[in-house]
C-alpha positions in Angstrom: 58.9 40.4 82.9 62.2 41.0 81.3 61.4 44.7 81.0 60.6 44.8 84.7 63.9 43.2 85.7 65.8 45.6 83.4 64.2 48.7 85.1 64.8 47.2 88.6 68.5 46.7 87.7 68.8 50.2 86.3 67.1 51.7 89.4 69.6 49.8 91.6 72.5 51.1 89.6 71.3 54.7 89.8 70.9 54.4 93.6 74.4 52.9 94.0 76.0 55.7 92.0 74.1 58.4 93.9 75.2 56.8 97.2 78.8 56.9 95.9 78.5 60.6 95.0 77.0 61.5 98.3 79.7 59.7 100.2 82.4 61.4 98.1 81.0 64.8 99.1 81.1 64.1 102.9 83.8 66.0 104.7 86.8 64.0 105.8 87.0 63.0 109.4 89.0 65.5 111.5 92.6 64.6 112.3 93.3 63.2 115.7 94.5 65.8 118.3 98.2 66.3 118.4 99.9 65.0 121.6 100.6 67.8 124.0 104.2 68.8 124.6 105.6 69.0 128.1 107.5 72.1 127.2 105.6 75.4 127.0 105.9 77.0 123.6 105.1 80.6 122.9 104.4 81.7 119.5 106.8 84.2 118.0 105.4 87.6 117.0 104.5 87.9 113.4 107.4 88.9 111.2 105.1 90.7 108.8 104.0 93.4 111.3 104.1 96.8 109.7 103.4 98.8 112.9 106.7 100.7 112.8 106.9 101.0 109.0 107.0 104.2 107.0 105.9 104.2 103.4 108.0 106.1 100.9 106.0 106.3 97.6 105.9 108.4 94.6 106.0 108.9 90.9 108.7 109.6 88.3 108.0 111.7 85.3 110.0 112.4 82.0 111.0 116.0 81.2 107.8 116.1 79.0 105.6 115.1 82.0 104.9 111.5 81.0 105.1 108.6 83.5 108.6 107.1 83.4 108.9 103.3 84.0 112.0 101.4 84.8 113.8 104.1 86.8 116.1 102.7 89.5 115.4 103.9 93.0 117.6 103.4 96.0 117.0 104.4 99.7 119.4 104.7 102.6 119.4 106.2 106.0 121.0 109.7 105.9 123.6 108.6 108.5 124.7 105.5 106.5 126.8 105.1 103.3 125.3 101.9 101.9 121.9 101.8 100.3 119.6 99.3 102.1 116.4 99.4 99.9 116.0 99.4 96.1 113.3 99.1 93.6 112.3 100.1 90.1 109.4 102.3 89.0 106.5 100.4 87.5 104.8 100.9 84.1 103.0 104.0 85.5 106.3 105.5 86.9 105.2 104.7 90.4 107.1 103.2 93.3 106.5 102.3 97.0 109.0 101.1 99.6 108.5 100.4 103.3 111.3 101.6 105.6 111.4 101.8 109.4 110.1 104.9 111.2 112.4 107.1 113.2 115.1 108.1 110.8 115.9 110.5 108.0 116.2 108.8 104.6 117.8 109.7 101.3 116.0 108.6 98.1 118.1 108.6 95.0 116.8 107.8 91.5 118.7 107.3 88.3 118.2 106.2 84.7 120.5 106.0 81.8 120.7 109.3 79.9 119.2 111.3 82.8 120.7 113.2 85.8 120.4 111.4 89.1 118.1 113.1 91.5 117.9 112.9 95.3 115.3 113.9 97.9 115.3 113.5 101.6 112.5 112.1 103.7 111.9 112.7 107.4 110.3 109.6 108.9 110.4 111.0 112.4 107.4 113.3 112.2 104.7 110.8 113.2 103.3 110.7 109.7 103.0 107.2 108.2 104.0 108.0 104.6 105.6 110.5 102.3 104.6 111.1 98.7 107.5 112.1 96.4 107.5 113.4 92.8 110.6 113.3 90.6 110.9 115.1 87.3 113.8 113.7 85.4 116.2 115.9 83.5 118.3 114.7 80.5 122.1 114.8 80.9 123.7 117.4 78.7 125.3 116.1 75.5 123.8 112.6 75.8 121.0 111.1 73.9 118.3 109.0 75.7 
């Protein structure tokens, strides 16, 4: 008899724990609907739209033809004096910067011990990107 009572209690405990697990897995009740506003709100356009973007990307190489990481890259519109975009080449010497379509841009790179290089990019052609390749040259009389 004692054995029968023990198994009955054990069975009840297992059922209760299973019920608790099942209840814990039920999805929460949905939140109540938000009260409607009397003013009409329009959502602003997404600020991350890239519809008018032009991608300037490329690779920087050492004079020996190896990928060159850590090269500073700056971009400005050809009609402006200040640089507006900047980045650094990654571990494979690659870079990518989004600019607005419809302008000519000047891409300048520089790294200590090397001559600065500049290339122009025409972002008015209807193309969506431009691939640039830079081959760095050591400055005369300086060690790198």
